[in-house]
The first five atom37 places (N, CA, C, CB, O) and aatype in JSON, in Angstrom:
{
  "aatype": [20, 20, 20, 20, 20, 20, 20, 20, 20, 20, 20, 20, 20, 20, 20, 20, 20, 20, 20, 20, 20, 20, 20, 20, 20, 20, 20, 20, 20, 20, 20, 20, 20, 20, 20, 20, 20, 20, 20, 20, 20, 20, 20, 20, 20, 20, 20, 20, 20, 20, 20, 20, 20, 20, 20, 20, 20, 20, 20, 20, 20, 20, 20, 20, 20, 20, 20, 20, 20, 20, 20, 20, 20],
  "atom_mask": [
    [1, 1, 1, 1, 1],
    [1, 1, 1, 1, 1],
    [1, 1, 1, 1, 1],
    [1, 1, 1, 1, 1],
    [1, 1, 1, 1, 1],
    [1, 1, 1, 1, 1],
    [1, 1, 1, 1, 1],
    [1, 1, 1, 1, 1],
    [1, 1, 1, 1, 1],
    [1, 1, 1, 1, 1],
    [1, 1, 1, 1, 1],
    [1, 1, 1, 1, 1],
    [1, 1, 1, 1, 1],
    [1, 1, 1, 1, 1],
    [1, 1, 1, 1, 1],
    [1, 1, 1, 1, 1],
    [1, 1, 1, 1, 1],
    [1, 1, 1, 1, 1],
    [1, 1, 1, 1, 1],
    [1, 1, 1, 1, 1],
    [1, 1, 1, 1, 1],
    [1, 1, 1, 1, 1],
    [1, 1, 1, 1, 1],
    [1, 1, 1, 1, 1],
    [1, 1, 1, 1, 1],
    [1, 1, 1, 1, 1],
    [1, 1, 1, 1, 1],
    [1, 1, 1, 1, 1],
    [1, 1, 1, 1, 1],
    [1, 1, 1, 1, 1],
    [1, 1, 1, 1, 1],
    [1, 1, 1, 1, 1],
    [1, 1, 1, 1, 1],
    [1, 1, 1, 1, 1],
    [1, 1, 1, 1, 1],
    [1, 1, 1, 1, 1],
    [1, 1, 1, 1, 1],
    [1, 1, 1, 1, 1],
    [1, 1, 1, 1, 1],
    [1, 1, 1, 1, 1],
    [1, 1, 1, 1, 1],
    [1, 1, 1, 1, 1],
    [1, 1, 1, 1, 1],
    [1, 1, 1, 1, 1],
    [1, 1, 1, 1, 1],
    [1, 1, 1, 1, 1],
    [1, 1, 1, 1, 1],
    [1, 1, 1, 1, 1],
    [1, 1, 1, 1, 1],
    [1, 1, 1, 1, 1],
    [1, 1, 1, 1, 1],
    [1, 1, 1, 1, 1],
    [1, 1, 1, 1, 1],
    [1, 1, 1, 1, 1],
    [1, 1, 1, 1, 1],
    [1, 1, 1, 1, 1],
    [1, 1, 1, 1, 1],
    [1, 1, 1, 1, 1],
    [1, 1, 1, 1, 1],
    [1, 1, 1, 1, 1],
    [1, 1, 1, 1, 1],
    [1, 1, 1, 1, 1],
    [1, 1, 1, 1, 1],
    [1, 1, 1, 1, 1],
    [1, 1, 1, 1, 1],
    [1, 1, 1, 1, 1],
    [1, 1, 1, 1, 1],
    [1, 1, 1, 1, 1],
    [1, 1, 1, 1, 1],
    [1, 1, 1, 1, 1],
    [1, 1, 1, 1, 1],
    [1, 1, 1, 1, 1],
    [1, 1, 1, 1, 1]
  ],
  "atom_positions": [
    [[0.84, -1.18, 0.0], [0.0, 0.0, 0.0], [0.89, 1.25, 0.0], [-0.95, -0.01, 1.22], [1.88, 1.33, 0.72]],
    [[0.5, 2.21, -0.82], [1.3, 3.43, -0.93], [1.07, 4.33, 0.28], [0.97, 4.18, -2.23], [-0.07, 4.56, 0.68]],
    [[2.18, 4.84, 0.84], [2.12, 5.76, 1.97], [3.07, 6.9, 1.71], [2.45, 5.05, 3.29], [3.93, 6.85, 0.83]],
    [[2.9, 7.96, 2.53], [3.81, 9.11, 2.44], [4.25, 9.48, 3.84], [3.13, 10.32, 1.74], [3.46, 9.44, 4.79]],
    [[5.52, 9.84, 3.97], [6.05, 10.26, 5.26], [6.94, 11.47, 5.05], [6.84, 9.1, 5.94], [7.59, 11.6, 4.01]],
    [[6.96, 12.37, 6.03], [7.89, 13.49, 6.0], [8.86, 13.33, 7.17], [7.14, 14.87, 6.07], [8.44, 13.21, 8.32]],
    [[10.14, 13.34, 6.87], [11.18, 13.22, 7.87], [11.88, 14.55, 8.02], [12.2, 12.1, 7.5], [12.25, 15.17, 7.03]],
    [[12.07, 15.0, 9.26], [12.85, 16.21, 9.53], [14.31, 15.76, 9.66], [12.35, 16.97, 10.83], [14.63, 14.9, 10.48]],
    [[15.17, 16.35, 8.84], [16.56, 15.91, 8.77], [17.47, 17.11, 9.0], [16.88, 15.23, 7.41], [17.31, 18.15, 8.36]],
    [[18.43, 16.96, 9.9], [19.39, 18.03, 10.13], [20.71, 17.71, 9.43], [19.63, 18.25, 11.65], [21.1, 16.55, 9.32]],
    [[21.37, 18.75, 8.97], [22.66, 18.58, 8.31], [22.61, 18.75, 6.8], [23.2, 17.25, 8.62], [23.65, 18.78, 6.15]],
    [[21.41, 18.86, 6.24], [21.29, 19.07, 4.79], [21.54, 20.56, 4.53], [19.88, 18.61, 4.25], [20.73, 21.4, 4.92]],
    [[22.66, 20.87, 3.86], [23.02, 22.28, 3.73], [23.32, 22.72, 2.31], [24.2, 22.56, 4.58], [23.55, 23.91, 2.07]],
    [[23.32, 21.78, 1.35], [23.66, 22.17, -0.02], [23.03, 21.19, -1.01], [25.19, 22.21, -0.22], [22.44, 20.18, -0.62]],
    [[23.16, 21.52, -2.29], [22.58, 20.66, -3.32], [23.24, 19.28, -3.36], [22.69, 21.33, -4.68], [22.6, 18.3, -3.71]],
    [[24.52, 19.21, -3.01], [25.18, 17.9, -2.94], [24.5, 17.03, -1.88], [26.69, 18.06, -2.63], [24.28, 15.84, -2.09]],
    [[24.16, 17.64, -0.74], [23.46, 16.91, 0.33], [22.1, 16.41, -0.17], [23.27, 17.83, 1.57], [21.73, 15.26, 0.06]],
    [[21.38, 17.28, -0.86], [20.07, 16.93, -1.4], [20.21, 15.73, -2.33], [19.45, 18.13, -2.16], [19.44, 14.77, -2.22]],
    [[21.18, 15.77, -3.23], [21.37, 14.68, -4.18], [21.76, 13.39, -3.47], [22.43, 15.05, -5.21], [21.28, 12.31, -3.84]],
    [[22.62, 13.47, -2.46], [23.04, 12.27, -1.72], [21.84, 11.6, -1.07], [24.09, 12.63, -0.65], [21.7, 10.38, -1.11]],
    [[20.96, 12.4, -0.45], [19.77, 11.85, 0.2], [18.8, 11.29, -0.83], [19.07, 12.93, 1.06], [18.29, 10.18, -0.67]],
    [[18.55, 12.05, -1.9], [17.63, 11.58, -2.94], [18.12, 10.27, -3.55], [17.46, 12.65, -4.03], [17.32, 9.35, -3.77]],
    [[19.42, 10.17, -3.83], [19.96, 8.96, -4.45], [19.89, 7.76, -3.51], [21.41, 9.19, -4.88], [19.52, 6.67, -3.94]],
    [[20.24, 7.96, -2.24], [20.26, 6.83, -1.31], [18.86, 6.33, -0.99], [20.99, 7.22, -0.03], [18.62, 5.13, -0.95]],
    [[17.93, 7.25, -0.76], [16.55, 6.84, -0.45], [15.87, 6.31, -1.71], [15.75, 8.02, 0.14], [15.14, 5.33, -1.66]],
    [[16.12, 6.98, -2.83], [15.51, 6.54, -4.09], [15.95, 5.16, -4.54], [15.82, 7.52, -5.16], [15.24, 4.51, -5.3]],
    [[17.1, 4.71, -4.07], [17.61, 3.39, -4.45], [16.92, 2.25, -3.68], [19.11, 3.33, -4.21], [17.06, 1.09, -4.05]],
    [[16.19, 2.59, -2.63], [15.5, 1.57, -1.85], [14.33, 0.99, -2.63], [15.01, 2.14, -0.51], [13.57, 1.72, -3.27]],
    [[14.2, -0.32, -2.58], [13.08, -0.98, -3.25], [11.78, -0.54, -2.6], [13.23, -2.53, -3.18], [11.64, -0.61, -1.38]],
    [[10.83, -0.09, -3.4], [9.53, 0.34, -2.88], [9.37, 1.84, -2.77], [9.31, -0.27, -1.56], [8.26, 2.33, -2.6]],
    [[10.48, 2.58, -2.86], [10.39, 4.04, -2.8], [9.99, 4.55, -4.18], [11.74, 4.69, -2.33], [10.65, 4.25, -5.18]],
    [[8.89, 5.32, -4.23], [8.39, 5.82, -5.51], [8.83, 7.25, -5.79], [6.88, 5.75, -5.53], [9.08, 7.61, -6.93]],
    [[8.93, 8.06, -4.73], [9.26, 9.47, -4.93], [9.98, 10.0, -3.71], [7.99, 10.31, -5.24], [9.6, 9.69, -2.58]],
    [[11.01, 10.81, -3.93], [11.74, 11.46, -2.85], [11.83, 12.95, -3.18], [13.18, 10.83, -2.65], [12.26, 13.32, -4.27]],
    [[11.42, 13.78, -2.24], [11.48, 15.22, -2.44], [12.17, 15.83, -1.21], [10.05, 15.84, -2.66], [11.63, 15.79, -0.11]],
    [[13.36, 16.38, -1.42], [14.12, 16.97, -0.32], [13.97, 18.48, -0.37], [15.62, 16.56, -0.41], [14.22, 19.11, -1.4]],
    [[13.56, 19.07, 0.75], [13.46, 20.52, 0.86], [14.67, 21.03, 1.64], [12.13, 20.95, 1.55], [14.76, 20.85, 2.86]],
    [[15.59, 21.66, 0.94], [16.79, 22.2, 1.56], [16.42, 23.27, 2.59], [17.73, 22.8, 0.48], [17.01, 23.33, 3.67]],
    [[15.45, 24.12, 2.26], [15.07, 25.23, 3.13], [14.43, 24.73, 4.43], [14.1, 26.15, 2.4], [14.7, 25.28, 5.5]],
    [[13.6, 23.71, 4.34], [12.87, 23.22, 5.51], [13.6, 22.09, 6.24], [11.51, 22.74, 5.09], [13.21, 21.74, 7.36]],
    [[14.63, 21.53, 5.64], [15.3, 20.39, 6.25], [14.37, 19.19, 6.34], [15.81, 20.75, 7.63], [14.4, 18.43, 7.3]],
    [[13.55, 19.04, 5.3], [12.55, 17.97, 5.31], [12.73, 17.07, 4.09], [11.13, 18.57, 5.32], [13.13, 17.52, 3.02]],
    [[12.43, 15.8, 4.3], [12.47, 14.83, 3.22], [11.09, 14.18, 3.15], [13.61, 13.76, 3.44], [10.68, 13.49, 4.09]],
    [[10.39, 14.4, 2.03], [9.09, 13.76, 1.8], [9.31, 12.54, 0.94], [8.07, 14.75, 1.12], [9.95, 12.61, -0.11]],
    [[8.78, 11.41, 1.4], [8.99, 10.15, 0.68], [7.64, 9.48, 0.46], [9.94, 9.2, 1.46], [6.85, 9.31, 1.39]],
    [[7.38, 9.1, -0.79], [6.22, 8.28, -1.13], [6.76, 6.88, -1.38], [5.43, 8.84, -2.38], [7.68, 6.68, -2.17]],
    [[6.16, 5.9, -0.69], [6.72, 4.55, -0.74], [5.62, 3.5, -0.6], [7.77, 4.36, 0.36], [4.5, 3.79, -0.17]],
    [[5.96, 2.28, -0.98], [5.08, 1.13, -0.84], [5.49, 0.4, 0.43], [5.16, 0.17, -2.11], [6.57, -0.18, 0.5]],
    [[4.63, 0.42, 1.44], [5.0, -0.14, 2.74], [5.1, -1.65, 2.75], [4.02, 0.3, 3.77], [5.47, -2.23, 3.77]],
    [[4.77, -2.31, 1.65], [4.97, -3.76, 1.6], [6.41, -4.09, 1.2], [3.99, -4.4, 0.61], [6.84, -5.23, 1.33]],
    [[7.16, -3.09, 0.72], [8.55, -3.3, 0.3], [9.56, -2.63, 1.21], [8.74, -2.79, -1.1], [10.68, -3.12, 1.35]],
    [[9.19, -1.51, 1.84], [10.15, -0.73, 2.64], [9.39, -0.05, 3.77], [10.9, 0.32, 1.75], [8.21, 0.26, 3.63]],
    [[10.07, 0.19, 4.89], [9.41, 0.89, 5.99], [10.18, 2.16, 6.35], [9.28, -0.03, 7.23], [11.27, 2.42, 5.84]],
    [[9.59, 2.95, 7.24], [10.15, 4.25, 7.61], [11.54, 4.08, 8.24], [9.21, 5.0, 8.58], [12.43, 4.9, 8.0]],
    [[11.72, 3.04, 9.02], [13.02, 2.81, 9.67], [14.11, 2.6, 8.62], [12.96, 1.59, 10.61], [15.23, 3.08, 8.79]],
    [[13.8, 1.89, 7.55], [14.79, 1.67, 6.48], [15.09, 2.97, 5.75], [14.28, 0.61, 5.48], [16.24, 3.23, 5.38]],
    [[14.08, 3.79, 5.54], [14.27, 5.08, 4.88], [15.15, 5.97, 5.76], [12.89, 5.78, 4.6], [16.1, 6.58, 5.27]],
    [[14.83, 6.04, 7.05], [15.61, 6.85, 7.98], [17.06, 6.36, 8.04], [14.99, 6.83, 9.39], [17.99, 7.16, 8.1]],
    [[17.24, 5.05, 8.02], [18.58, 4.47, 8.06], [19.39, 4.86, 6.82], [18.49, 2.94, 8.17], [20.58, 5.14, 6.93]],
    [[18.75, 4.87, 5.66], [19.44, 5.26, 4.42], [19.91, 6.71, 4.51], [18.51, 5.08, 3.21], [20.99, 7.04, 4.02]],
    [[19.1, 7.57, 5.12], [19.48, 8.98, 5.28], [20.64, 9.09, 6.27], [18.27, 9.82, 5.77], [21.61, 9.81, 6.03]],
    [[20.52, 8.37, 7.39], [21.58, 8.42, 8.41], [22.89, 7.86, 7.88], [21.15, 7.64, 9.65], [23.96, 8.32, 8.26]],
    [[22.82, 6.86, 6.99], [24.02, 6.29, 6.37], [24.78, 7.32, 5.54], [23.65, 5.09, 5.5], [25.97, 7.16, 5.29]],
    [[24.09, 8.38, 5.1], [24.72, 9.44, 4.33], [25.32, 10.51, 5.25], [23.7, 10.08, 3.38], [25.95, 11.46, 4.78]],
    [[25.13, 10.35, 6.56], [25.74, 11.28, 7.52], [24.83, 12.35, 8.07], [26.89, 11.93, 6.88], [25.3, 13.31, 8.68]],
    [[23.52, 12.2, 7.87], [22.56, 13.19, 8.34], [21.75, 12.61, 9.49], [21.62, 13.65, 7.2], [21.59, 11.39, 9.6]],
    [[21.23, 13.48, 10.34], [20.44, 13.04, 11.48], [18.95, 13.21, 11.19], [20.84, 13.83, 12.76], [18.5, 14.3, 10.83]],
    [[18.21, 12.13, 11.36], [16.76, 12.19, 11.22], [16.21, 12.6, 12.59], [16.15, 10.81, 10.73], [16.31, 11.85, 13.56]],
    [[15.63, 13.8, 12.64], [15.24, 14.38, 13.92], [13.83, 13.97, 14.34], [15.32, 15.89, 13.85], [13.58, 13.73, 15.53]],
    [[12.9, 13.89, 13.39], [11.51, 13.62, 13.76], [10.78, 13.02, 12.57], [10.79, 14.91, 14.24], [11.15, 13.23, 11.41]],
    [[9.74, 12.29, 12.88], [8.88, 11.71, 11.86], [7.51, 12.36, 11.95], [8.77, 10.17, 12.01], [7.0, 12.61, 13.04]],
    [[6.92, 12.63, 10.8], [5.52, 13.05, 10.79], [4.85, 12.36, 9.61], [5.38, 14.61, 10.7], [5.3, 12.47, 8.47]],
    [[3.77, 11.65, 9.9], [3.11, 10.89, 8.84], [1.81, 11.54, 8.44], [2.86, 9.46, 9.27], [1.12, 11.03, 7.55]]
  ]
}
C-alpha cells in the first residue's frame, strides 16, 4: 500500500546533500518518490510499505551522515 512520510533531517546544507539523500533513499526498493526541501530540512517520501518501511528510509538517510530528527506521517 502506498504511503507518504515526512522526515525532519538536520545537516542538509547544499545541493550535494540533497542529491546524496535523494539517491540513497531513491535506491531503496519500494520508494516511488523522494522530495528533499533544503530550506525546511525535510524529506518527503512516497513509498510502498509492503517493500520498505520508515526505519529503512531513515537508516538510508543516516548512512549518508545526516540526522533524522523527527517523523511526521
